[in-house]
HTML snippet that shows the backbone in 3Dmol.js (N, CA, C, O; Angstrom):
<script src="https://3Dmol.org/build/3Dmol-min.js"></script>
<div id="view" style="width:600px;height:400px;position:relative"></div>
<script>
const pdb = `
ATOM      1  N   MET A   1      71.428 148.401 102.222  1.00  0.00           N
ATOM      2  CA  MET A   1      70.714 148.013 103.430  1.00  0.00           C
ATOM      3  C   MET A   1      69.249 147.712 103.076  1.00  0.00           C
ATOM      4  O   MET A   1      68.610 148.476 102.352  1.00  0.00           O
ATOM      5  N   ASP A   2      68.733 146.605 103.588  1.00  0.00           N
ATOM      6  CA  ASP A   2      67.355 146.200 103.318  1.00  0.00           C
ATOM      7  C   ASP A   2      66.361 146.977 104.185  1.00  0.00           C
ATOM      8  O   ASP A   2      66.524 147.082 105.401  1.00  0.00           O
ATOM      9  N   HIS A   3      65.339 147.512 103.539  1.00  0.00           N
ATOM     10  CA  HIS A   3      64.283 148.218 104.270  1.00  0.00           C
ATOM     11  C   HIS A   3      62.905 147.736 103.865  1.00  0.00           C
ATOM     12  O   HIS A   3      61.903 148.245 104.368  1.00  0.00           O
ATOM     13  N   HIS A   4      62.833 146.771 102.971  1.00  0.00           N
ATOM     14  CA  HIS A   4      61.534 146.350 102.445  1.00  0.00           C
ATOM     15  C   HIS A   4      61.137 144.980 102.995  1.00  0.00           C
ATOM     16  O   HIS A   4      62.001 144.186 103.367  1.00  0.00           O
ATOM     17  N   PRO A   5      59.834 144.700 103.049  1.00  0.00           N
ATOM     18  CA  PRO A   5      59.366 143.394 103.519  1.00  0.00           C
ATOM     19  C   PRO A   5      59.664 142.296 102.500  1.00  0.00           C
ATOM     20  O   PRO A   5      59.764 142.552 101.300  1.00  0.00           O
ATOM     21  N   LYS A   6      59.801 141.076 103.002  1.00  0.00           N
ATOM     22  CA  LYS A   6      59.979 139.897 102.151  1.00  0.00           C
ATOM     23  C   LYS A   6      58.692 139.096 102.195  1.00  0.00           C
ATOM     24  O   LYS A   6      58.319 138.570 103.243  1.00  0.00           O
ATOM     25  N   VAL A   7      58.014 139.003 101.066  1.00  0.00           N
ATOM     26  CA  VAL A   7      56.749 138.276 100.972  1.00  0.00           C
ATOM     27  C   VAL A   7      57.039 136.960 100.261  1.00  0.00           C
ATOM     28  O   VAL A   7      57.413 136.963  99.088  1.00  0.00           O
ATOM     29  N   ARG A   8      56.872 135.841 100.951  1.00  0.00           N
ATOM     30  CA  ARG A   8      57.204 134.520 100.420  1.00  0.00           C
ATOM     31  C   ARG A   8      56.065 133.970  99.556  1.00  0.00           C
ATOM     32  O   ARG A   8      55.050 134.637  99.355  1.00  0.00           O
ATOM     33  N   ARG A   9      56.242 132.768  99.057  1.00  0.00           N
ATOM     34  CA  ARG A   9      55.305 132.139  98.110  1.00  0.00           C
ATOM     35  C   ARG A   9      53.934 131.856  98.721  1.00  0.00           C
ATOM     36  O   ARG A   9      53.818 131.491  99.891  1.00  0.00           O
ATOM     37  N   GLY A  10      52.900 132.034  97.900  1.00  0.00           N
ATOM     38  CA  GLY A  10      51.543 131.653  98.271  1.00  0.00           C
ATOM     39  C   GLY A  10      50.862 132.550  99.274  1.00  0.00           C
ATOM     40  O   GLY A  10      49.843 132.158  99.844  1.00  0.00           O
ATOM     41  N   VAL A  11      51.382 133.736  99.514  1.00  0.00           N
ATOM     42  CA  VAL A  11      50.797 134.656 100.497  1.00  0.00           C
ATOM     43  C   VAL A  11      49.582 135.360  99.891  1.00  0.00           C
ATOM     44  O   VAL A  11      49.614 135.783  98.735  1.00  0.00           O
ATOM     45  N   LEU A  12      48.519 135.480 100.674  1.00  0.00           N
ATOM     46  CA  LEU A  12      47.316 136.207 100.261  1.00  0.00           C
ATOM     47  C   LEU A  12      47.278 137.517 101.047  1.00  0.00           C
ATOM     48  O   LEU A  12      47.212 137.501 102.276  1.00  0.00           O
ATOM     49  N   ILE A  13      47.319 138.646 100.348  1.00  0.00           N
ATOM     50  CA  ILE A  13      47.290 139.963 100.983  1.00  0.00           C
ATOM     51  C   ILE A  13      45.981 140.635 100.614  1.00  0.00           C
ATOM     52  O   ILE A  13      45.702 140.875  99.439  1.00  0.00           O
ATOM     53  N   GLY A  14      45.174 140.938 101.634  1.00  0.00           N
ATOM     54  CA  GLY A  14      43.875 141.556 101.418  1.00  0.00           C
ATOM     55  C   GLY A  14      43.992 143.001 100.950  1.00  0.00           C
ATOM     56  O   GLY A  14      45.044 143.629 101.077  1.00  0.00           O
ATOM     57  N   ALA A  15      42.899 143.511 100.412  1.00  0.00           N
ATOM     58  CA  ALA A  15      42.849 144.891  99.903  1.00  0.00           C
ATOM     59  C   ALA A  15      43.212 145.893 100.992  1.00  0.00           C
ATOM     60  O   ALA A  15      42.774 145.771 102.136  1.00  0.00           O
ATOM     61  N   ARG A  16      44.013 146.876 100.624  1.00  0.00           N
ATOM     62  CA  ARG A  16      44.423 147.984 101.485  1.00  0.00           C
ATOM     63  C   ARG A  16      45.206 147.541 102.712  1.00  0.00           C
ATOM     64  O   ARG A  16      45.318 148.308 103.668  1.00  0.00           O
ATOM     65  N   ALA A  17      45.750 146.328 102.715  1.00  0.00           N
ATOM     66  CA  ALA A  17      46.639 145.896 103.788  1.00  0.00           C
ATOM     67  C   ALA A  17      47.980 146.601 103.620  1.00  0.00           C
ATOM     68  O   ALA A  17      48.404 146.880 102.498  1.00  0.00           O
ATOM     69  N   THR A  18      48.643 146.887 104.732  1.00  0.00           N
ATOM     70  CA  THR A  18      49.926 147.576 104.716  1.00  0.00           C
ATOM     71  C   THR A  18      50.951 146.734 105.454  1.00  0.00           C
ATOM     72  O   THR A  18      50.698 146.265 106.563  1.00  0.00           O
ATOM     73  N   ILE A  19      52.113 146.544 104.833  1.00  0.00           N
ATOM     74  CA  ILE A  19      53.202 145.789 105.439  1.00  0.00           C
ATOM     75  C   ILE A  19      54.373 146.751 105.569  1.00  0.00           C
ATOM     76  O   ILE A  19      54.879 147.257 104.567  1.00  0.00           O
ATOM     77  N   LEU A  20      54.807 147.006 106.806  1.00  0.00           N
ATOM     78  CA  LEU A  20      55.815 148.028 107.059  1.00  0.00           C
ATOM     79  C   LEU A  20      57.112 147.438 107.600  1.00  0.00           C
ATOM     80  O   LEU A  20      57.093 146.612 108.512  1.00  0.00           O
ATOM     81  N   GLY A  21      58.231 147.862 107.035  1.00  0.00           N
ATOM     82  CA  GLY A  21      59.538 147.526 107.577  1.00  0.00           C
ATOM     83  C   GLY A  21      60.192 146.319 106.947  1.00  0.00           C
ATOM     84  O   GLY A  21      59.653 145.706 106.025  1.00  0.00           O
ATOM     85  N   ASN A  22      61.355 145.989 107.456  1.00  0.00           N
ATOM     86  CA  ASN A  22      62.162 144.881 106.989  1.00  0.00           C
ATOM     87  C   ASN A  22      61.734 143.614 107.728  1.00  0.00           C
ATOM     88  O   ASN A  22      62.450 143.119 108.599  1.00  0.00           O
ATOM     89  N   ILE A  23      60.556 143.095 107.370  1.00  0.00           N
ATOM     90  CA  ILE A  23      60.014 141.897 108.025  1.00  0.00           C
ATOM     91  C   ILE A  23      59.717 140.834 106.975  1.00  0.00           C
ATOM     92  O   ILE A  23      59.650 141.131 105.782  1.00  0.00           O
ATOM     93  N   GLU A  24      59.539 139.592 107.426  1.00  0.00           N
ATOM     94  CA  GLU A  24      59.244 138.486 106.513  1.00  0.00           C
ATOM     95  C   GLU A  24      57.822 137.987 106.729  1.00  0.00           C
ATOM     96  O   GLU A  24      57.384 137.778 107.860  1.00  0.00           O
ATOM     97  N   ILE A  25      57.113 137.802 105.624  1.00  0.00           N
ATOM     98  CA  ILE A  25      55.783 137.203 105.638  1.00  0.00           C
ATOM     99  C   ILE A  25      55.980 135.787 105.106  1.00  0.00           C
ATOM    100  O   ILE A  25      56.317 135.605 103.936  1.00  0.00           O
ATOM    101  N   GLY A  26      55.771 134.785 105.958  1.00  0.00           N
ATOM    102  CA  GLY A  26      56.076 133.395 105.634  1.00  0.00           C
ATOM    103  C   GLY A  26      55.196 132.800 104.550  1.00  0.00           C
ATOM    104  O   GLY A  26      54.134 133.332 104.230  1.00  0.00           O
ATOM    105  N   ASN A  27      55.656 131.680 103.986  1.00  0.00           N
ATOM    106  CA  ASN A  27      54.922 130.950 102.944  1.00  0.00           C
ATOM    107  C   ASN A  27      53.480 130.688 103.354  1.00  0.00           C
ATOM    108  O   ASN A  27      53.207 130.332 104.501  1.00  0.00           O
ATOM    109  N   SER A  28      52.572 130.864 102.425  1.00  0.00           N
ATOM    110  CA  SER A  28      51.148 130.532 102.583  1.00  0.00           C
ATOM    111  C   SER A  28      50.459 131.270 103.729  1.00  0.00           C
ATOM    112  O   SER A  28      49.461 130.787 104.263  1.00  0.00           O
ATOM    113  N   ALA A  29      50.975 132.420 104.104  1.00  0.00           N
ATOM    114  CA  ALA A  29      50.329 133.226 105.143  1.00  0.00           C
ATOM    115  C   ALA A  29      49.194 134.036 104.515  1.00  0.00           C
ATOM    116  O   ALA A  29      49.136 134.199 103.296  1.00  0.00           O
ATOM    117  N   GLY A  30      48.309 134.534 105.349  1.00  0.00           N
ATOM    118  CA  GLY A  30      47.214 135.376 104.886  1.00  0.00           C
ATOM    119  C   GLY A  30      47.144 136.647 105.709  1.00  0.00           C
ATOM    120  O   GLY A  30      47.313 136.614 106.928  1.00  0.00           O
ATOM    121  N   ILE A  31      46.895 137.764 105.047  1.00  0.00           N
ATOM    122  CA  ILE A  31      46.767 139.046 105.732  1.00  0.00           C
ATOM    123  C   ILE A  31      45.399 139.617 105.371  1.00  0.00           C
ATOM    124  O   ILE A  31      45.084 139.791 104.194  1.00  0.00           O
ATOM    125  N   ALA A  32      44.594 139.905 106.381  1.00  0.00           N
ATOM    126  CA  ALA A  32      43.239 140.403 106.162  1.00  0.00           C
ATOM    127  C   ALA A  32      43.251 141.818 105.596  1.00  0.00           C
ATOM    128  O   ALA A  32      44.198 142.576 105.804  1.00  0.00           O
ATOM    129  N   ALA A  33      42.199 142.158 104.887  1.00  0.00           N
ATOM    130  CA  ALA A  33      42.046 143.481 104.295  1.00  0.00           C
ATOM    131  C   ALA A  33      42.129 144.564 105.363  1.00  0.00           C
ATOM    132  O   ALA A  33      41.560 144.426 106.446  1.00  0.00           O
ATOM    133  N   GLY A  34      42.837 145.631 105.053  1.00  0.00           N
ATOM    134  CA  GLY A  34      42.937 146.772 105.949  1.00  0.00           C
ATOM    135  C   GLY A  34      43.881 146.600 107.124  1.00  0.00           C
ATOM    136  O   GLY A  34      43.998 147.503 107.953  1.00  0.00           O
ATOM    137  N   SER A  35      44.556 145.468 107.216  1.00  0.00           N
ATOM    138  CA  SER A  35      45.466 145.217 108.334  1.00  0.00           C
ATOM    139  C   SER A  35      46.771 145.976 108.157  1.00  0.00           C
ATOM    140  O   SER A  35      47.161 146.312 107.039  1.00  0.00           O
ATOM    141  N   VAL A  36      47.443 146.242 109.275  1.00  0.00           N
ATOM    142  CA  VAL A  36      48.764 146.872 109.254  1.00  0.00           C
ATOM    143  C   VAL A  36      49.730 145.912 109.935  1.00  0.00           C
ATOM    144  O   VAL A  36      49.663 145.703 111.146  1.00  0.00           O
ATOM    145  N   VAL A  37      50.633 145.327 109.142  1.00  0.00           N
ATOM    146  CA  VAL A  37      51.567 144.324 109.642  1.00  0.00           C
ATOM    147  C   VAL A  37      52.896 145.011 109.955  1.00  0.00           C
ATOM    148  O   VAL A  37      53.503 145.621 109.074  1.00  0.00           O
ATOM    149  N   ILE A  38      53.351 144.913 111.214  1.00  0.00           N
ATOM    150  CA  ILE A  38      54.608 145.533 111.627  1.00  0.00           C
ATOM    151  C   ILE A  38      55.574 144.525 112.232  1.00  0.00           C
ATOM    152  O   ILE A  38      56.696 144.879 112.593  1.00  0.00           O
ATOM    153  N   HIS A  39      55.138 143.248 112.346  1.00  0.00           N
ATOM    154  CA  HIS A  39      55.983 142.181 112.878  1.00  0.00           C
ATOM    155  C   HIS A  39      55.997 141.027 111.884  1.00  0.00           C
ATOM    156  O   HIS A  39      55.052 140.870 111.111  1.00  0.00           O
ATOM    157  N   PRO A  40      57.065 140.209 111.891  1.00  0.00           N
ATOM    158  CA  PRO A  40      57.100 139.050 110.979  1.00  0.00           C
ATOM    159  C   PRO A  40      55.889 138.149 111.184  1.00  0.00           C
ATOM    160  O   PRO A  40      55.347 138.058 112.285  1.00  0.00           O
ATOM    161  N   LEU A  41      55.478 137.490 110.118  1.00  0.00           N
ATOM    162  CA  LEU A  41      54.319 136.603 110.152  1.00  0.00           C
ATOM    163  C   LEU A  41      54.782 135.197 109.788  1.00  0.00           C
ATOM    164  O   LEU A  41      55.380 134.993 108.732  1.00  0.00           O
ATOM    165  N   ALA A  42      54.509 134.233 110.655  1.00  0.00           N
ATOM    166  CA  ALA A  42      54.950 132.852 110.459  1.00  0.00           C
ATOM    167  C   ALA A  42      54.234 132.212 109.271  1.00  0.00           C
ATOM    168  O   ALA A  42      53.131 132.626 108.914  1.00  0.00           O
ATOM    169  N   PRO A  43      54.859 131.201 108.657  1.00  0.00           N
ATOM    170  CA  PRO A  43      54.195 130.479 107.566  1.00  0.00           C
ATOM    171  C   PRO A  43      52.855 129.897 108.015  1.00  0.00           C
ATOM    172  O   PRO A  43      52.698 129.502 109.171  1.00  0.00           O
ATOM    173  N   ASN A  44      51.894 129.846 107.094  1.00  0.00           N
ATOM    174  CA  ASN A  44      50.572 129.246 107.303  1.00  0.00           C
ATOM    175  C   ASN A  44      49.721 129.949 108.352  1.00  0.00           C
ATOM    176  O   ASN A  44      48.744 129.370 108.828  1.00  0.00           O
ATOM    177  N   SER A  45      50.058 131.165 108.722  1.00  0.00           N
ATOM    178  CA  SER A  45      49.240 131.873 109.709  1.00  0.00           C
ATOM    179  C   SER A  45      48.419 132.960 109.020  1.00  0.00           C
ATOM    180  O   SER A  45      48.739 133.402 107.917  1.00  0.00           O
ATOM    181  N   THR A  46      47.362 133.373 109.695  1.00  0.00           N
ATOM    182  CA  THR A  46      46.493 134.429 109.193  1.00  0.00           C
ATOM    183  C   THR A  46      46.490 135.557 110.212  1.00  0.00           C
ATOM    184  O   THR A  46      46.284 135.319 111.402  1.00  0.00           O
ATOM    185  N   ALA A  47      46.716 136.778 109.757  1.00  0.00           N
ATOM    186  CA  ALA A  47      46.766 137.928 110.647  1.00  0.00           C
ATOM    187  C   ALA A  47      45.722 138.963 110.230  1.00  0.00           C
ATOM    188  O   ALA A  47      45.394 139.100 109.052  1.00  0.00           O
ATOM    189  N   ALA A  48      45.210 139.687 111.228  1.00  0.00           N
ATOM    190  CA  ALA A  48      44.219 140.735 110.974  1.00  0.00           C
ATOM    191  C   ALA A  48      44.339 141.792 112.056  1.00  0.00           C
ATOM    192  O   ALA A  48      44.786 141.515 113.169  1.00  0.00           O
ATOM    193  N   GLY A  49      43.933 143.007 111.714  1.00  0.00           N
ATOM    194  CA  GLY A  49      43.847 144.079 112.696  1.00  0.00           C
ATOM    195  C   GLY A  49      44.865 145.170 112.490  1.00  0.00           C
ATOM    196  O   GLY A  49      45.706 145.110 111.594  1.00  0.00           O
ATOM    197  N   VAL A  50      44.764 146.190 113.361  1.00  0.00           N
ATOM    198  CA  VAL A  50      45.679 147.322 113.355  1.00  0.00           C
ATOM    199  C   VAL A  50      46.137 147.542 114.788  1.00  0.00           C
ATOM    200  O   VAL A  50      45.380 148.091 115.588  1.00  0.00           O
ATOM    201  N   PRO A  51      47.332 147.137 115.135  1.00  0.00           N
ATOM    202  CA  PRO A  51      48.283 146.379 114.335  1.00  0.00           C
ATOM    203  C   PRO A  51      47.828 144.930 114.182  1.00  0.00           C
ATOM    204  O   PRO A  51      47.046 144.424 114.986  1.00  0.00           O
ATOM    205  N   ALA A  52      48.325 144.278 113.146  1.00  0.00           N
ATOM    206  CA  ALA A  52      47.904 142.911 112.841  1.00  0.00           C
ATOM    207  C   ALA A  52      48.375 141.933 113.915  1.00  0.00           C
ATOM    208  O   ALA A  52      49.496 142.016 114.417  1.00  0.00           O
ATOM    209  N   ARG A  53      47.476 141.001 114.250  1.00  0.00           N
ATOM    210  CA  ARG A  53      47.783 139.918 115.189  1.00  0.00           C
ATOM    211  C   ARG A  53      47.369 138.611 114.538  1.00  0.00           C
ATOM    212  O   ARG A  53      46.443 138.579 113.728  1.00  0.00           O
ATOM    213  N   VAL A  54      48.059 137.529 114.894  1.00  0.00           N
ATOM    214  CA  VAL A  54      47.722 136.218 114.349  1.00  0.00           C
ATOM    215  C   VAL A  54      46.380 135.790 114.915  1.00  0.00           C
ATOM    216  O   VAL A  54      46.182 135.781 116.130  1.00  0.00           O
ATOM    217  N   ILE A  55      45.449 135.432 114.019  1.00  0.00           N
ATOM    218  CA  ILE A  55      44.116 135.019 114.454  1.00  0.00           C
ATOM    219  C   ILE A  55      43.840 133.557 114.130  1.00  0.00           C
ATOM    220  O   ILE A  55      42.873 132.986 114.634  1.00  0.00           O
ATOM    221  N   ALA A  56      44.680 132.941 113.292  1.00  0.00           N
ATOM    222  CA  ALA A  56      44.471 131.537 112.926  1.00  0.00           C
ATOM    223  C   ALA A  56      45.759 130.966 112.352  1.00  0.00           C
ATOM    224  O   ALA A  56      46.603 131.690 111.823  1.00  0.00           O
ATOM    225  N   ILE A  57      45.886 129.646 112.470  1.00  0.00           N
ATOM    226  CA  ILE A  57      46.970 128.904 111.840  1.00  0.00           C
ATOM    227  C   ILE A  57      46.315 127.952 110.849  1.00  0.00           C
ATOM    228  O   ILE A  57      45.487 127.124 111.228  1.00  0.00           O
ATOM    229  N   ALA A  58      46.687 128.070 109.582  1.00  0.00           N
ATOM    230  CA  ALA A  58      46.074 127.263 108.523  1.00  0.00           C
ATOM    231  C   ALA A  58      46.835 125.953 108.344  1.00  0.00           C
ATOM    232  O   ALA A  58      47.879 125.729 108.957  1.00  0.00           O
ATOM    233  N   GLY A  59      46.287 125.103 107.495  1.00  0.00           N
ATOM    234  CA  GLY A  59      46.953 123.867 107.133  1.00  0.00           C
ATOM    235  C   GLY A  59      48.126 124.163 106.229  1.00  0.00           C
ATOM    236  O   GLY A  59      48.991 124.965 106.580  1.00  0.00           O
ATOM    237  N   GLY A  60      48.172 123.535 105.080  1.00  0.00           N
ATOM    238  CA  GLY A  60      49.282 123.761 104.182  1.00  0.00           C
ATOM    239  C   GLY A  60      48.879 124.353 102.852  1.00  0.00           C
ATOM    240  O   GLY A  60      49.734 124.568 101.993  1.00  0.00           O
ATOM    241  N   ALA A  61      47.604 124.622 102.657  1.00  0.00           N
ATOM    242  CA  ALA A  61      47.142 125.155 101.370  1.00  0.00           C
ATOM    243  C   ALA A  61      47.680 126.555 101.146  1.00  0.00           C
ATOM    244  O   ALA A  61      47.923 127.292 102.101  1.00  0.00           O
ATOM    245  N   GLU A  62      47.863 126.918  99.900  1.00  0.00           N
ATOM    246  CA  GLU A  62      48.299 128.268  99.563  1.00  0.00           C
ATOM    247  C   GLU A  62      47.073 129.135  99.321  1.00  0.00           C
ATOM    248  O   GLU A  62      46.435 129.010  98.276  1.00  0.00           O
ATOM    249  N   PRO A  63      46.727 130.013 100.259  1.00  0.00           N
ATOM    250  CA  PRO A  63      45.511 130.807 100.096  1.00  0.00           C
ATOM    251  C   PRO A  63      45.539 131.694  98.856  1.00  0.00           C
ATOM    252  O   PRO A  63      44.482 131.982  98.295  1.00  0.00           O
ATOM    253  N   ALA A  64      46.700 132.130  98.418  1.00  0.00           N
ATOM    254  CA  ALA A  64      46.769 132.983  97.232  1.00  0.00           C
ATOM    255  C   ALA A  64      46.393 132.224  95.965  1.00  0.00           C
ATOM    256  O   ALA A  64      45.887 132.828  95.019  1.00  0.00           O
ATOM    257  N   ARG A  65      46.628 130.917  95.925  1.00  0.00           N
ATOM    258  CA  ARG A  65      46.284 130.125  94.740  1.00  0.00           C
ATOM    259  C   ARG A  65      44.830 129.675  94.765  1.00  0.00           C
ATOM    260  O   ARG A  65      44.182 129.629  93.719  1.00  0.00           O
ATOM    261  N   THR A  66      44.312 129.346  95.936  1.00  0.00           N
ATOM    262  CA  THR A  66      42.947 128.835  96.041  1.00  0.00           C
ATOM    263  C   THR A  66      41.933 129.938  96.323  1.00  0.00           C
ATOM    264  O   THR A  66      40.727 129.723  96.201  1.00  0.00           O
ATOM    265  N   MET A  67      42.419 131.119  96.700  1.00  0.00           N
ATOM    266  CA  MET A  67      41.572 132.237  97.119  1.00  0.00           C
ATOM    267  C   MET A  67      40.670 131.832  98.283  1.00  0.00           C
ATOM    268  O   MET A  67      39.551 132.327  98.414  1.00  0.00           O
ATOM    269  N   ASP A  68      41.170 130.929  99.123  1.00  0.00           N
ATOM    270  CA  ASP A  68      40.435 130.466 100.285  1.00  0.00           C
ATOM    271  C   ASP A  68      40.584 131.483 101.409  1.00  0.00           C
ATOM    272  O   ASP A  68      41.651 131.593 102.013  1.00  0.00           O
ATOM    273  N   GLN A  69      39.526 132.222 101.689  1.00  0.00           N
ATOM    274  CA  GLN A  69      39.577 133.247 102.712  1.00  0.00           C
ATOM    275  C   GLN A  69      38.677 132.902 103.892  1.00  0.00           C
ATOM    276  O   GLN A  69      38.289 133.785 104.657  1.00  0.00           O
ATOM    277  N   ILE A  70      38.346 131.630 104.042  1.00  0.00           N
ATOM    278  CA  ILE A  70      37.464 131.175 105.109  1.00  0.00           C
ATOM    279  C   ILE A  70      38.294 130.792 106.326  1.00  0.00           C
ATOM    280  O   ILE A  70      39.251 130.026 106.203  1.00  0.00           O
ATOM    281  N   LEU A  71      37.939 131.318 107.512  1.00  0.00           N
ATOM    282  CA  LEU A  71      38.681 131.004 108.724  1.00  0.00           C
ATOM    283  C   LEU A  71      38.250 129.681 109.333  1.00  0.00           C
ATOM    284  O   LEU A  71      39.078 128.970 109.903  1.00  0.00           O
ATOM    285  N   ASN A  72      36.974 129.337 109.226  1.00  0.00           N
ATOM    286  CA  ASN A  72      36.510 128.045 109.732  1.00  0.00           C
ATOM    287  C   ASN A  72      35.399 127.541 108.815  1.00  0.00           C
ATOM    288  O   ASN A  72      34.893 128.276 107.968  1.00  0.00           O
ATOM    289  N   GLU A  73      35.039 126.301 108.994  1.00  0.00           N
ATOM    290  CA  GLU A  73      34.050 125.715 108.098  1.00  0.00           C
ATOM    291  C   GLU A  73      32.687 125.557 108.742  1.00  0.00           C
ATOM    292  O   GLU A  73      31.862 124.785 108.255  1.00  0.00           O
ATOM    293  N   GLN A  74      32.435 126.270 109.823  1.00  0.00           N
ATOM    294  CA  GLN A  74      31.134 126.214 110.456  1.00  0.00           C
ATOM    295  C   GLN A  74      30.160 127.094 109.694  1.00  0.00           C
ATOM    296  O   GLN A  74      30.538 128.166 109.221  1.00  0.00           O
ATOM    297  N   PRO A  75      28.903 126.657 109.564  1.00  0.00           N
ATOM    298  CA  PRO A  75      27.919 127.460 108.838  1.00  0.00           C
ATOM    299  C   PRO A  75      27.626 128.761 109.577  1.00  0.00           C
ATOM    300  O   PRO A  75      27.819 128.865 110.788  1.00  0.00           O
ATOM    301  N   TYR A  76      27.158 129.742 108.824  1.00  0.00           N
ATOM    302  CA  TYR A  76      26.789 131.025 109.417  1.00  0.00           C
ATOM    303  C   TYR A  76      25.608 130.851 110.356  1.00  0.00           C
ATOM    304  O   TYR A  76      24.757 129.986 110.149  1.00  0.00           O
ATOM    305  N   ALA A  77      25.565 131.679 111.385  1.00  0.00           N
ATOM    306  CA  ALA A  77      24.473 131.633 112.352  1.00  0.00           C
ATOM    307  C   ALA A  77      23.162 132.087 111.689  1.00  0.00           C
ATOM    308  O   ALA A  77      23.162 132.952 110.812  1.00  0.00           O
ATOM    309  N   SER A  78      22.097 131.511 112.108  1.00  0.00           N
ATOM    310  CA  SER A  78      20.790 131.892 111.592  1.00  0.00           C
ATOM    311  C   SER A  78      20.238 133.029 112.429  1.00  0.00           C
ATOM    312  O   SER A  78      20.301 132.975 113.658  1.00  0.00           O
ATOM    313  N   PHE A  79      19.703 134.050 111.794  1.00  0.00           N
ATOM    314  CA  PHE A  79      19.154 135.198 112.507  1.00  0.00           C
ATOM    315  C   PHE A  79      17.632 135.239 112.423  1.00  0.00           C
ATOM    316  O   PHE A  79      17.044 136.315 112.317  1.00  0.00           O
ATOM    317  N   THR A  80      17.003 134.090 112.468  1.00  0.00           N
ATOM    318  CA  THR A  80      15.540 134.060 112.395  1.00  0.00           C
ATOM    319  C   THR A  80      14.918 134.041 113.756  1.00  0.00           C
ATOM    320  O   THR A  80      13.693 134.015 113.875  1.00  0.00           O
TER     321      THR A  80
END
`;
const viewer = $3Dmol.createViewer("view");
viewer.addModel(pdb, "pdb");
viewer.setStyle({}, {cartoon: {color: "spectrum"}});
viewer.zoomTo();
viewer.render();
</script>
């Protein structure tokens, strides 16, 4: 009987993230550091939080290969 998660190709898993149960993490998905994933994660999506929730849908790039951890391409706010 299967009790372990299935992590597909190109998935980026952040430090101290936890994936629990017999769930599937789709191709090119991203999991933020410290997140707890208890539900399946669709391909090309990014999840964060405890419990983890989908916060973004990416294009087709494999974040694990490019190490692309940017959610958007807008510049940081200026605090001057």
